[in-house]
N, C-alpha and C positions, 0 to 999 in steps of 0.2 A: 597729485592731489592729497591733501591731508586726510588720513583715515581716522585719526584719534588725536586728542590733545588732553594733557593732564597737568595738574599742579599739586604741589605739596608745600605746606607751611606758608601759604599765602592767605592772609586774613582768616576766615573761618574754616579754611580747608587745611586743617592741621595734618591729617593723614593724606596719603597719596590718593588722588581722585582722578580717574581717567574716564573720559567721555568718548565713546565711539560716535563718529559723525556720519549720519546718514545724509542722503540728498536733502531731506528736510528734518531738522533737529529742533525740537521745541523745548524751551526751558519754562517750567511753571513752578510756582511755589509762593508762599506767603511773602509779604514785604520783609526785607532784610534777611532773607534765607540764604543769600549767597549767589543768586542767579546772575545779577549784574557783574559781580566781581569775576565770576568765571567767564561770562560772555565777553567782558571787556579785555580779557587777555589777548584776544585776537587783534583788535585795533592797537593795543599796547605793543604787540609784536610788530605790527606794521610800522608804527612810528619809530620803533627801535631800529629796524633794518633800513628805513629811509633816511635816518638822520646820521650825521657824522658825529659819533659819540666816542667817548673814551672807554666806555664799558658796554656790555652786551645788551642791557635793558635801560630804556629811557622811560622812567616812571612818570614823568610829567612832560607832555608834548602836545602835538597838534590835536590829537583825537581824544585822549583821556588823561586824567590826572589822578594817579594813585598816591600822590604825596611823595614820600621818600622811603627808602628801604625800611627804616625803623617803624614806619606806619603801616607798611604792607605785611611784614612778617607776622605770623600768628602770635597771639598773646600767650604768655607763659610757656613759650617753647624753650627747650634746652639746647636746641640746634640752631645756630645762627646762619642758617642757609635757607634758600627758597629754590625749589626745583620746578622746571618746566619739562614736560614729556611730550614728544611728538612721534607719531607713527605714520609711515607712508611707504610707498613702494617706489623703487628707483632702479634703473639699469646700472648706475654707477659706471657708466661706459667710458672708461678713461680713453685709451686709443686702441680698444680691443680689436685685435686682428682675428680673433676667434669668435664667431657669431653662430647663433642657432636660429633657425626659422621659428621654433617654438620656445624661444628664450623667455623664461619667467623672470619678472623683475625681482630684485632683491627686497626682502622684508627688512625695513630699517626702523629701529626704535632708538630715539635719541633722548637721553636724560641730561639736561643742562642744569647744573646746580650753581647758583650764584651766592655770593656773600657780600659783606660791606667792610671796607677798610677806610676809616676816616671819611665817612659819608659818601664814599665812592663805591659803586657796585662793580665787583670783579667776579671772574669765574673761579669757583672753588674746585670743581671737577667736572669731567665730561665722561659719560658712559654711552657707548654706541653698541647696539646689537645688530649684527648683520647675519642673516641666515643662521641664527643660533650661536654665532661666534661673538664673544664678548670682548670689547675693547674698553679699558679704563685708563683715563688720563687724569691723574691727581696733581694739582698744582701744589708744589712744596713752598716755593718762594715767589710770590706774585710781585715782582719788582716793577717799579714805575719807569725803569730805564728802557724798557722795550724788550728785554730778555728775561724770561722767567725760567725757573727750574721746575721740572715736573717728573713724574714717574709713570711709565707706560707699562700696562699689563694686558696681554692678549691671551685669553683662555687659560690663564695661569701657567702658560708654557713659555711665554716671552716676557721677560722683565728687564726693562731698560731705564736708565736715568737719561733725561733729555733736557735740552735747552729748547725753549719755545719763543720764537720771535712773533710779537703781536703785530696785527695790522688792523684796518678798519672794517673787517668783515664782521658779520653777526657773531660768529664763533671765531674769536681771534687766536686760533690755534693752527693756522694753515701752514706756517713755516716751522718745520720741526727738524732738529739736528741731533744726531747722536752725540752724547756728552763727551765721548772719547776724543773728539776733535773740537776744541773750544773755539767758537766763532769769534769771540772777542779778540783773539790774537791773529785773526786772519784779515789781510788787507782788503779782501773782496767785500768784507762786512761794511766797509765805508761807502761802498757804491750801491745805493738802494736799487738801481735798475738791475743789478745782477744778484740781488739778495735772494730772490725766489729760486732762481736756478741753482744757486749754490746749495741751499738747504735741501731742496727737493732731491737733487742728484745724490747728495751725501746720504740721506736716509734710505733711498732706494738701493744704492750700492751696498750699504752696510747689511741690510736684511737679505739681499740677493746673495751676498757672500756667505752669510750664515746658512741660508737654505741650500746653497750649492754644496757646502760641506756635509750637510745631512744626507743629501741625495747621492753624492758621489760614490758612496760605498755600494750602491745598488747598480752602478754602471761597470762596464768593463774597465779594467785598471788602466788601459791606454786611452780611454776617452778623454778628450780635451776638456779641462775644467771651464775654460772660457766659453766654449761652445755650449756647455750645459747651462751656464749662467745666462748667456744671451738668449737662449731658447726659453728658459724659465721666465724671463722678463716679459714674455708675450702672454703669460697667463693672466687673465683679467679677474676681477672680483666677481665671483659667481658662486653657485651652490657647491657643496662638497662633491655631489654626484657629477656635476659638470667638470670639476677639476680633474676627476678620474678620467673622464672621456677626453678632455683636452690633452692630458699627459700622454694618453695612448696615441693621439693624433700627432702631437708635436715630436715625440720620440719614437715614431714607428720604425725608424731605421736602426734604432739602438736595441738590438735583439736581447742582449743581456738584461737591460733595464726593463723592457716589456715583460720578459719572463719573470723577473723579480716583482714587478708591479702586479702582475696577475696572481702571483703566489702570496705576496705580502701587501695586498691592496689596502686594507684598513690601516695597517701600521704606517705605510708610506704617506698616504693622504692625510691621516690624522696629524702626523708630524709636520707635513708641509703646509697645511691649510692656514695656520696662524701666520706663517711667513708670507703667504699670498696677500693676506690682509695687511701685514706690516709694510711690505715694500710698496703697496698701493696707498698707504695711509694718508700721505699728503693730498693725493688726488681724491681720496674718499672725503676728507674734510672739506676740500674745495668744492666738491660736488654737493655736499650737504649744505654748505653756505649758499651756493647758487640755487639749489632746490628750495630751501626754506625762504630765501629772499624772493624767489619767484612766486611762491605760495602766498606769503604775507603781503606783498605789494598788490596782490589780487583781492585783498579784503576790502569790501565796500561797506563801510560802517554808517549806519543811520542812528543818531543819538535820540534819546527820548524827549529832550527839550529842543524842539525844532523851531526855526525862525517863524515869526508871525508874518503874514502877508502885508505888503505895502501897497498903497493905492497906485503909486507911480514909481517908476524906476528910471534912473538916469542912464543915458546911452553910454556904454563902455565898449571900446573896440578891443574886446578880449575874446580869445577862443577858449572855451571851457571844455575840459576833458572828462570831468565827472562831477556828480553832485557833491557838494560839500556835506560833511556829516551832520550839519544842522539844517541843511536845505536853504541856506541863505543866498546861494547863487542860482536858485531854481529859475528865476525869470531870465537871468543872464544866459543860462544854458539853453533854454527854449528859444530865446531870441537869436542865439548863435547858429541854430539849425537852418539848413537850407529850406526855402519855401515848401519844396516837395516833402522834406522830412517833417516839417511842422504839420502838414496835412496828414501824413502817415501816423504821426504821434496822436493827433486829435482823433483820427478814426479808431485808433487802438484803444484810447481811453473811453471812447463812446461805446465800443463793443464790450469792453470788460467792466465798465463802471457806470455807464449811462450818462456821461457828460463829455463834452468836447472842450479842449483847451486851446486858446489862441493868444497871440501877442499882438497888440494893436498900438500903433503910434499915436501919441497924444501930445501934440506940439513938439517940444524938445525932449520929451520923455516917452516911455512906453508903459503899457499896462497889461497885466495878465487877466484875460477874460475867460469866463466859463459859460457854456450853453448846455443846459440839461436837455435830455431827450423829450421831455414833456412840455418844454417852453420854447418860444420863438425869440425871446429877448436875451441878449448877452448881459452878464453881470460881471462887474469887477470882482476879483477873487476876495478882496477885503470886505465885500458885502455878502459873501456866501456862507458865512459861518466858519468857525475856527477849524472844524474837522477837515475841510478841503485843503487848507494850507498845511495841515499836519500830514495828510496822506499823500499829497502830490509829490513831495521829495522821494517817497518810497517807490511809488509806481513809476515815476520818471526815471529814477536810477535803474530800476529793473528793465524798463524799455530801452534805455540808452545803452546798457551793457549787453543785453541779450537779443534785442531786435535790431536796433540801428547798426550795431557792429557785426551782427549776424554770425554765421558759423565759421567765417574765415579766421576768427580769433580762437585759438585753442589754449590760451593760458588759463590756469585755474582761476575760478571766480568763487568767492565766498561772501555772500551777503550776510551781514551781521546787523540785526535790527532789534532795537529795544522798543517794546510796546507799540507795535504798528497800529493798534486799535484806538489810540488816544483820540478822544473827542469825536469818535465815529459812532453812528447808529449801528445796532447789531446787524442790520441788513448789509451795511457796507463792510462791517467786520467780516461777515461771511464771504463777501466778494474778495477780500484780501486773501482769505484761505484758499478760495478757488483759484485766484491768480497764482499763488505759490505753487499749487498743484499743476497748473497749466505750464508754468515756466519750467518746472522740473521734468515734466513729460516731454516738452519740446527739447530740452537739453539731452535727455536720454535718447530720443529719436535721432538726434544729430551728433551724438557722441561729444557733447560739450562738457568739459569738467566743471561742474557747477554745484554748489551747495547753498542752502538757505538755512541760517541758524537764527532763531528769534526767541525773544522772551515775551511772554504774554500773560494777561489775566483774563483773556477772552475765551469764553466757552464757545461763542459763535465761530471763531476761527478754527478751533479744534474740531467742532462738529462738521464744519465744511470739509475739512480734510478727510474725515471718516466717510462722508457722503461720496466724495470722489472715488474712494476705494470701492465703496459699495456699488456705485454706478458702473464702474469698470469701463468707462468710455475714454480713458486716457492711458498713456503708457506709464502708469504709476501703480504700485502695489503696496501692500502692508509692509514689505521689507524696505521700502524707501523712506519710511517715516518712523521716528522714535520720539516719544514724549518723556522727558526727564523731569522727575519731581524732586525739587530741592527742599530739604527740611533741616532746620537747625535744632539740635537737641538742647537739653538743659545746661550742658557744659559749653554751649556756644560753638559747637563743632557741626559743620554741615555734612550731611550724607546725601547721596543721590541715588534714587531708585528709578527703575525703568518701567514705563508703561508703554503698551504697544497696541496697534490695531490688529484685529483678525481679518479674515477675508471678507467678512460682511460689514466691515467698517466700525465694529464695536471695540471699545477700549477694554483691554485686559489689565489686571493689576492696577486699577485706578483707585486712588484713595476715596473711600465713601465720604460724601458730604464735602468734597474738596472746594467746590465753588460756593456752597451755602455756608460753609464754616461750621457746620454741625456734624 
């Protein structure tokens, strides 16, 4: 699950701005303060990983339209690059034969910097931090032929010129080869099916050879070099402390080495660790691609301009897997539910919002009907006021993803919602806040990786979250919620400050007169 996301040089975020993501993260601020630009980076990244693109970022796609690179980059910047920063934890578990019962996941920070060449977005450089080890890949020549030149630096100890073969991954740097063997002259390069294996094996072999040379002086002079290298290949990406433990276990029969390891522990591990990263580098980048794609495809985005309700809908024999970001397929999704699921959904909305939702056949069409708790007559949704049509996509998406699919689904879910309070009475706005708290509480109780990020101007929603903390009747605490205040200064640059709840549900570091404007 994504722990933090950051941007630099994107619109009004000229300086690096990193936001830690809590189970509930609220964006507040005046109009045009940068809230939406930051929030929409998540659906931007989803459309980027889901589409078959020639570059890493798809600025205009299914969910959001950022324009083009020249419109996105900050004004008056001297640096023609835009950066995206991601923080998360991962096992990076290649084919690790060494495992620990108490294994702690690696802390990953990825800084992806893109630029533009002839209106095409390309990667400028990539920086990865793993357990305080720093990897830098700077693109020297971003060729359109499929092979680019780059320079690799790991902890300022490893410096290599590389060829990079691009593919259609989010980070097209998966296939890396040492420059000393030029792939362009190798016949295997012509066969794409063997492309990956060739590059992967070459990189791993090169750095394992280098690491073996470093370690060999600490072994008995008669120790077989091939045996050292094959044993080293079993060391996975893990912390420096774990590498020390692994070496003791793998080479326990090599008495000379173990003696030298115990005597020169810091020296040996410090020299070796960058090579552990290096020979696993292709797998690391592949793992990052997989992890980020997994995270971003789990983004469920609800846009601020949601579809208005229609009186009647045509029958369509389609199975709907999620709510469209505008809510335009709301009726189709409800109609695709089994009768038992429709009843369950109706009971859930009645419990949480005081109205039931039904789909009724009307001739060759169907209609969405609502029944409030204090009335006996059903009404067509188009006769019930604009607020119902605007809130239903939100609550339906939440029910569909968290209740209908239940806890068997353990993929990360990130709800990204703009202005959930639109056209709602403050009483219903408060119910939205209560629902968010209930959903996160349920997710915590069932170990579901779920976050809700939303942008709002509603005091009622924020107050409702504080009340849930104060009441202490859910598995949710002050540490599960953060309120981020966006403010644009006189130079047009956005800064973000943090406000938070205390144990009694009161906001701390909250701007005086924020909602009143005074």
